[in-house]
C-alpha positions in Angstrom: 0.0 0.2 0.1 1.4 3.4 -0.4 1.9 6.0 1.9 -0.2 8.8 1.8 -0.1 12.0 3.7 -2.9 13.9 5.0 -3.6 17.2 2.5 -5.5 20.4 3.2 -8.6 21.4 1.7 -7.8 23.5 -1.1 -9.8 27.0 -0.6 -9.7 27.3 -4.5 -10.6 23.5 -5.4 -13.3 23.4 -7.4 -16.4 23.8 -5.1 -18.6 21.6 -7.4 -22.1 23.2 -6.6 -24.9 21.7 -8.8 -26.2 18.7 -10.3 -28.6 18.2 -12.9 -31.5 16.3 -13.8 -29.7 13.0 -14.3 -27.2 13.4 -12.2 -24.8 13.7 -14.5 -25.0 17.5 -15.3 -23.6 18.8 -12.4 -23.0 23.0 -12.8 -19.7 24.6 -11.6 -17.4 27.2 -11.7 -17.5 28.0 -15.5 -14.3 27.8 -17.6 -14.2 31.4 -18.2 -14.2 32.1 -14.3 -11.5 30.0 -13.3 -9.2 31.4 -16.3 -9.7 34.7 -14.9 -8.7 33.1 -11.5 -5.5 31.0 -12.9 -4.5 34.9 -14.9 -4.7 37.2 -11.7 -2.9 34.4 -9.6 -0.1 34.3 -12.2 0.4 38.0 -12.6 0.5 38.1 -8.9 3.3 35.3 -9.0 5.6 37.7 -11.1 7.1 34.6 -12.6 11.0 34.7 -13.6 13.1 31.7 -15.1 12.2 27.7 -13.8 8.7 29.7 -12.8 7.9 31.7 -16.0 8.8 28.0 -17.9 6.2 26.1 -15.8 3.7 29.0 -16.8 4.6 28.6 -20.6 4.5 25.0 -20.7 0.9 24.8 -18.9 -0.3 28.1 -21.2 0.6 25.9 -24.2 -1.4 22.9 -22.6 -4.3 24.9 -21.9 -4.1 26.1 -25.3 -4.3 22.4 -26.4 -7.5 21.4 -24.3 -9.4 24.8 -25.0 -8.8 23.7 -28.6 -10.3 21.0 -28.9 -13.2 21.3 -26.0 -11.5 19.3 -23.4 -13.0 21.3 -19.9 -12.2 18.3 -17.6 -8.6 18.7 -18.3 -8.7 22.4 -18.2 -10.2 22.7 -15.0 -7.2 20.1 -13.8 -4.8 22.9 -15.2 -6.3 25.6 -14.0 -6.4 24.3 -10.8 -2.6 23.1 -11.1 -1.8 26.3 -12.2 -3.0 28.1 -9.4 -1.5 26.0 -7.0 2.2 26.7 -8.9 1.2 30.5 -8.8 0.6 30.4 -5.1 4.0 28.3 -4.0 1.5 25.3 -3.1 2.6 21.8 -4.1 0.6 19.8 -6.9 1.4 16.1 -6.8 -1.1 12.9 -7.1 -3.1 13.3 -4.1 -4.0 17.0 -4.7 -4.4 16.4 -8.6 -6.9 14.0 -7.2 -8.8 15.4 -4.4 -9.4 18.0 -7.5 -11.1 15.5 -9.9 -13.5 14.6 -7.1 -17.7 15.9 -7.8 -20.5 15.3 -5.6 -23.7 15.1 -7.9 -27.2 14.8 -7.2 -30.8 15.3 -9.0 -31.8 18.0 -7.0 -29.9 21.0 -5.7 -33.2 22.5 -3.9 -34.7 19.7 -1.9 -37.3 19.0 0.7 -36.2 17.7 4.1 -39.2 15.2 3.9 -37.6 12.8 2.2 -34.3 11.6 1.4 -31.8 12.3 -1.5 -29.5 10.7 -3.4 -26.1 11.3 -4.5 -23.2 10.2 -6.0 -19.8 11.1 -6.0 -17.4 10.8 -9.4 -14.6 12.8 -10.9 -14.5 14.7 -14.2 -11.3 13.5 -15.0 -9.1 10.3 -14.7 -5.9 11.5 -11.9 -2.5 9.9 -12.0 -2.7 8.6 -8.3 -2.2 4.9 -7.8 -4.7 3.6 -5.3 -3.5 0.4 -4.0 -7.2 -0.8 -2.0 -11.1 0.1 -2.0 -11.4 3.6 -0.1 -13.3 4.9 2.7 -15.9 8.2 2.2 -17.2 10.1 5.0 -19.8 12.4 4.4 -21.0 15.4 6.8 -23.0 18.0 6.4 -22.6 21.5 7.1 -23.8 25.2 7.5 -21.4 27.0 4.7 -18.9 29.1 6.3 -17.4 32.5 4.9 -15.9 30.6 1.9 -19.7 29.7 1.1 -18.3 25.9 2.1 -17.7 23.8 4.6 -13.9 24.0 3.5 -13.7 27.5 5.2 -14.8 27.0 8.5 -18.4 26.4 8.5 -20.8 24.7 11.4 -20.7 21.1 11.7 -24.9 20.2 11.4 -24.4 16.1 11.6 -22.9 13.2 10.5 -24.3 11.3 7.5 -22.2 8.2 7.7 -19.0 6.4 6.9 -18.9 4.4 3.4 -16.6 1.5 2.9 -15.4 -0.3 -0.5 -15.8 2.8 -2.6 -14.2 2.3 -5.9 -10.7 3.1 -7.1 -12.2 4.5 -10.6 -15.6 6.9 -9.7 -15.4 7.7 -13.5 -16.0 4.2 -14.4 -18.3 3.2 -11.1 -19.6 6.3 -9.5 -20.6 5.9 -5.6 -24.4 6.3 -5.0 -25.4 7.0 -1.5 -28.3 8.5 0.5 -28.8 11.8 2.8 -31.2 12.2 4.9 -32.0 16.2 6.3 -34.9 15.8 8.4 -34.7 18.8 10.8 -32.6 21.2 8.4 -33.9 24.5 6.8 -31.6 26.9 4.5 -28.1 26.6 2.6 -26.4 23.7 3.9 -23.5 22.0 2.2 -23.0 18.3 1.5 -19.2 17.7 2.7 -17.2 14.5 1.3 -14.5 13.1 2.0 -12.3 9.8 0.8 -9.3 8.1 2.7 -6.9 5.1 2.2 -5.7 3.1 4.6 -6.5 5.4 7.4 -5.3 8.7 5.3 -6.9 11.0 4.0 -6.5 11.7 0.2 -9.3 14.1 -1.4 -12.1 16.3 -0.1 -15.2 17.5 -2.1 -18.3 19.6 -1.0 -21.5 20.7 -2.9 -23.9 23.5 -2.0 -27.5 22.6 -1.5 -30.6 24.4 -0.7 -33.0 22.5 2.1 -36.5 24.2 2.1 -39.5 22.8 4.1 -42.9 23.0 1.7 -40.8 23.6 -1.6 -42.7 21.8 -4.0 -45.9 23.6 -2.4 -44.4 27.1 -2.5 -43.7 27.0 -5.6 -46.7 25.3 -6.8 -48.5 28.5 -5.9 -46.1 31.1 -8.0 -49.1 29.7 -11.0 -48.5 32.8 -13.6 -46.6 33.8 -17.1 -45.5 37.3 -15.3 -42.1 37.2 -15.6 -41.5 39.0 -12.3 -43.8 35.8 -10.9 -42.4 33.0 -12.2 -39.1 34.1 -11.6 -37.9 31.5 -8.4 -39.6 28.5 -10.1 -37.6 29.4 -13.2 -34.1 29.5 -11.6 -34.4 26.5 -9.7 -35.6 24.4 -12.7 -32.5 26.1 -14.3 -30.4 25.0 -11.2 -31.6 21.6 -10.7 -30.9 21.0 -14.1 -27.8 21.9 -14.0 -27.8 25.1 -16.6 -26.7 27.6 -13.8 -25.0 27.6 -10.0 -27.1 28.1 -7.4 -24.8 31.4 -6.5 -25.9 33.5 -4.3 -30.1 32.9 -4.6 -31.5 34.4 -1.9 -34.6 31.7 -1.7 -36.7 33.7 0.8 -36.2 37.3 -0.7 -36.9 36.0 -4.1 -40.0 34.0 -3.2 -41.3 36.5 -1.0 -40.8 39.2 -4.3 -42.7 36.8 -6.1 -45.4 36.3 -4.1 -46.0 40.1 -3.9 -45.8 40.0 -7.5 -48.3 37.6 -7.4 -50.8 39.0 -5.3 -50.3 42.5 -7.4 -51.5 40.3 -10.6 -54.2 38.7 -9.2 -55.9 41.9 -8.0 -55.3 43.5 -11.3 -52.6 45.6 -10.8 -48.9 46.3 -12.2 -46.8 45.3 -9.1 -44.4 48.3 -10.9 -46.2 51.0 -12.1 -45.1 54.3 -10.5 -42.4 52.5 -8.5 -38.9 54.3 -7.6 -35.7 53.3 -6.5 -34.3 50.5 -6.4 -35.1 47.0 -7.3 -35.3 44.3 -9.9 -37.2 43.4 -13.0 -37.5 39.9 -14.9 -38.1 39.3 -18.4 -38.7 35.9 -20.8 -35.7 36.0 -22.9 -37.4 34.1 -25.8 -33.8 33.5 -27.6 -33.1 31.3 -24.6 -36.6 29.9 -23.0 -35.4 31.4 -19.8 -36.3 34.1 -17.8 -33.7 37.0 -16.8 -33.3 38.7 -14.0 -31.8 42.9 -14.4 -31.6 45.4 -11.5 -33.3 48.9 -12.0 -33.0 52.0 -10.4 -35.5 54.9 -11.1 -34.8 58.3 -9.3 -37.9 59.5 -7.0 -38.3 62.6 -9.3 -39.2 60.4 -12.0 -43.4 60.9 -13.1 -43.0 60.2 -16.4 -43.4 63.5 -17.6 -40.3 64.6 -19.1 -37.4 61.9 -20.6 -34.8 60.8 -18.3 -30.8 59.8 -19.2 -30.1 56.3 -19.0 -26.9 54.3 -17.8 -26.7 50.5 -18.6 -24.5 49.0 -16.3 -22.1 46.0 -17.0 -20.9 43.7 -14.3 -17.9 41.8 -14.2 -16.6 38.0 -14.6 -18.6 35.7 -12.3 -20.8 38.3 -10.3 -24.0 39.2 -11.5 -26.9 42.5 -12.0 -26.2 43.0 -8.3 -22.6 44.3 -8.3 -23.2 48.1 -8.9 -26.1 48.1 -6.5 -24.4 46.1 -3.5 -20.9 46.4 -4.4 -20.1 49.9 -4.2 -21.8 51.2 -1.1 -24.9 52.3 -2.5 -23.0 55.2 -4.3 -24.4 54.1 -7.9 -27.5 54.7 -6.1 -27.1 58.4 -4.6 -25.1 59.3 -7.5 -28.1 58.6 -10.2 -30.5 59.9 -7.5 -28.7 63.3 -7.5 -28.0 63.1 -11.1 -31.3 62.2 -12.3 -30.3 59.3 -14.1 -32.3 55.6 -15.0 -29.7 53.2 -14.3 -30.5 49.1 -15.6 -27.9 46.2 -15.0 -28.6 43.3 -16.8 -27.2 39.7 -15.8 -25.8 39.0 -19.7 -27.9 35.8 -19.5 -25.1 34.2 -17.6 -22.6 35.1 -14.9 -19.7 35.0 -17.8 -21.7 35.8 -20.6 -19.2 38.5 -21.8 -21.9 40.1 -23.6 -20.9 39.1 -26.9 -17.1 39.5 -26.6 -14.7 37.1 -27.3 -10.9 37.6 -26.7 -9.8 34.7 -28.9 -9.8 32.4 -25.7 -13.4 31.1 -25.7 -14.0 27.5 -26.9 -16.6 27.1 -29.8 -19.1 26.1 -27.1 -18.9 29.5 -25.6 -20.1 31.0 -28.7 -24.1 30.5 -28.0 -23.4 31.9 -24.8 -22.0 34.7 -25.7 -24.4 35.4 -28.5 -27.0 35.5 -25.6 -25.3 37.6 -23.5 -25.2 40.2 -26.1 -28.9 39.6 -26.8 -29.7 39.8 -23.4 -28.3 43.7 -22.8 -29.9 45.0 -25.9 -33.6 43.4 -24.9 -33.0 45.3 -21.6 -32.4 48.3 -23.4 -35.4 48.2 -25.2 -37.5 47.0 -22.0 -36.2 50.5 -20.1 -37.3 52.1 -23.6 -40.5 50.8 -23.6 -41.1 51.3 -19.6 -39.8 54.6 -19.2 -39.2 57.8 -20.9 -35.9 57.2 -21.2 -34.0 60.6 -23.5 -32.5 58.9 -26.9 -30.3 61.5 -27.3 -28.6 60.5 -23.7 -28.4 56.6 -23.6 -24.7 55.5 -22.1 -22.6 52.2 -21.8 -20.0 51.3 -19.2 -19.2 48.3 -16.8 -16.2 46.7 -15.0 -13.2 44.1 -15.8 -15.4 41.6 -18.0 -18.6 44.7 -18.4 -15.4 47.0 -19.6 -15.0 45.1 -22.2 -18.0 44.1 -23.2 -18.7 48.0 -23.2 -16.2 48.6 -25.5 -17.4 46.0 -28.0 -21.0 46.7 -27.7 -20.3 50.4 -27.8 -18.8 50.5 -31.3 -21.3 47.4 -32.5 -24.3 50.0 -31.8 -23.0 53.3 -31.7 -25.8 55.1 -33.1 -27.5 54.2 -29.7 -24.8 55.5 -27.1 -23.9 58.8 -25.9 -21.1 57.7 -24.3 -19.3 54.6 -23.1 -17.3 54.1 -19.6 -15.0 51.2 -18.6 -13.4 50.2 -15.8 -10.3 47.7 -15.3 -11.2 46.7 -18.7 -9.7 45.9 -22.1 -9.9 45.0 -25.5 -7.9 45.3 -28.8 -8.4 48.2 -31.3 -8.7 45.6 -33.6 -11.6 44.3 -31.9 -13.2 47.5 -32.1 -12.3 49.6 -34.9 -15.7 51.8 -34.4 -14.7 52.9 -31.6 -14.0 56.6 -32.8 -17.2 57.4 -32.6 -17.9 57.4 -29.6 -16.9 59.7 -26.4 -15.0 57.5 -23.6 -14.3 57.2 -19.9 -11.8 55.0 -19.1 -10.3 54.2 -15.6 -7.6 51.6 -14.5 -5.4 50.9 -11.7 -1.5 50.5 -12.3 -1.4 48.1 -9.4 -4.4 45.8 -11.2 -3.2 42.0 -11.5 -6.5 40.9 -13.0 -6.6 42.9 -15.9 -3.3 44.5 -16.4 -3.3 48.1 -16.9 -1.5 48.2 -20.1 -4.9 46.7 -21.6 -6.6 50.3 -21.2 -3.5 52.1 -21.8 -3.3 50.7 -25.2 -6.9 51.0 -26.1 -6.3 54.7 -24.6 -3.0 55.7 -26.9 -5.2 54.2 -30.1 -7.6 56.4 -29.2 -5.4 59.3 -28.6 -3.8 58.1 -32.1 -7.1 58.7 -34.2 -7.9 61.7 -32.0 -10.9 60.6 -29.8 -12.5 62.3 -27.4 -12.1 60.7 -24.1 -10.9 61.6 -20.6 -8.1 58.7 -18.8 -7.9 58.2 -15.1 -5.0 56.2 -14.5 -5.1 55.4 -10.1 -1.6 54.9 -9.1 -1.9 51.8 -6.4 -5.4 51.1 -7.7 -6.2 47.5 -7.9 -8.9 45.8 -10.1 -12.0 46.4 -7.8 -10.6 49.0 -6.0 -11.3 51.7 -8.6 -15.1 51.7 -9.8 -16.5 53.3 -6.5 -14.3 56.6 -6.5 -14.8 57.1 -9.9 -18.2 56.6 -10.2 -19.2 60.5 -9.8 -16.5 61.1 -12.8 -18.2 58.7 -15.1 -21.5 61.1 -14.7 -19.5 64.5 -14.7 -18.1 63.0 -18.3 -22.1 61.4 -19.5 -23.1 64.8 -18.6 -21.1 66.5 -21.0 -22.2 64.3 -23.6 -25.5 63.7 -26.2 -26.1 62.2 -28.9 
């Protein structure tokens, strides 16, 4: 028997959060999100010499795996690359741990009945195991990092299972979990053991809700604001999207309130101002999409208002500009008299249509739907509010900044100006960018999207004589440059109209 050393649960190991209808389509962190993490840590490592050679080899293997659509291999390589960048060991045991995944038929579950799970692998690791495995399964309340690995409260032990096969791709191991007495977000944690030594741990987040089916069945309406939780939960259970930060009780309460208004023959959003969320059916995808809205309290429908379309970064949602910037967007929109709409962009990594060349062929439909989502939300805002068509602006952070540089030129007849925070495209990919005034912000200490990306675009804007304002923040990091420069963005927009 091989001697194994206990391994720590890797904070950046793949957190497999979801499952599919056939317990085989579990949604995980997307490849685009993993690529962003890898590139961030690689930049922070400032590799030279042998370390740079390791990254060069990894990048070659990553490009080859992406070319042939080998997503399991990409996940292994990105996880390995993050470990290398953080000077953590990468060996057969850690590779084995990163290959593990828990899958189930439903991520949103009712505790009335036991739930079936299986543990499997997303790629074949190189580890040599000499005897069958033992698996210890426990339930936790997710910690600060969203999983038991980050220190959540232990709820109970499910049990210890013996004679678990060594090849979990060919023969996944199935087990039952009893959630009786539990309520809320819950993490299933499975630890694999060989010869008494832990060799790998993986987790799966679920939402445990008593009376789940009955409550969902009462949202019987074609209204998108009512149907959203039903549609979202179905998409999570089918493996199409990750469970994310979905707040079950909040979303259900909002949907039930909208249902009450609809039953009473009222429009739940007529005359509503302030900060709120809306939903609509994206016909091309057959899914209900959320979008966040801010309407100044001064809005009465008696005059046209400027509109700002805000695009979030990779892995985030329509809530980013509203919830992550200390309320500064809402405050400024109220003071300046702007309506704001923030679409999801179909998926958290949708890219708003922009492909920087690293996206595999399978991602092209996602990119197209992401672009359509933005433009549909724009159309909805024009339909529902009096919008000044000479004062429609687009802007975003990170992936949203790149998306703004892509959608700005493509629909240049619409926008009066655009803003990018820590974004980046190549001048060749946005040849019509010269038609729009631009507000560009980047920090020179950004390790996620290097400042050279904006410097390159700004140099091209200067060469072409395009009106722009560039703010380079000394010591500015990827996320720190947004909130302090929102007022400057609105100042810039105030001076430009179509």
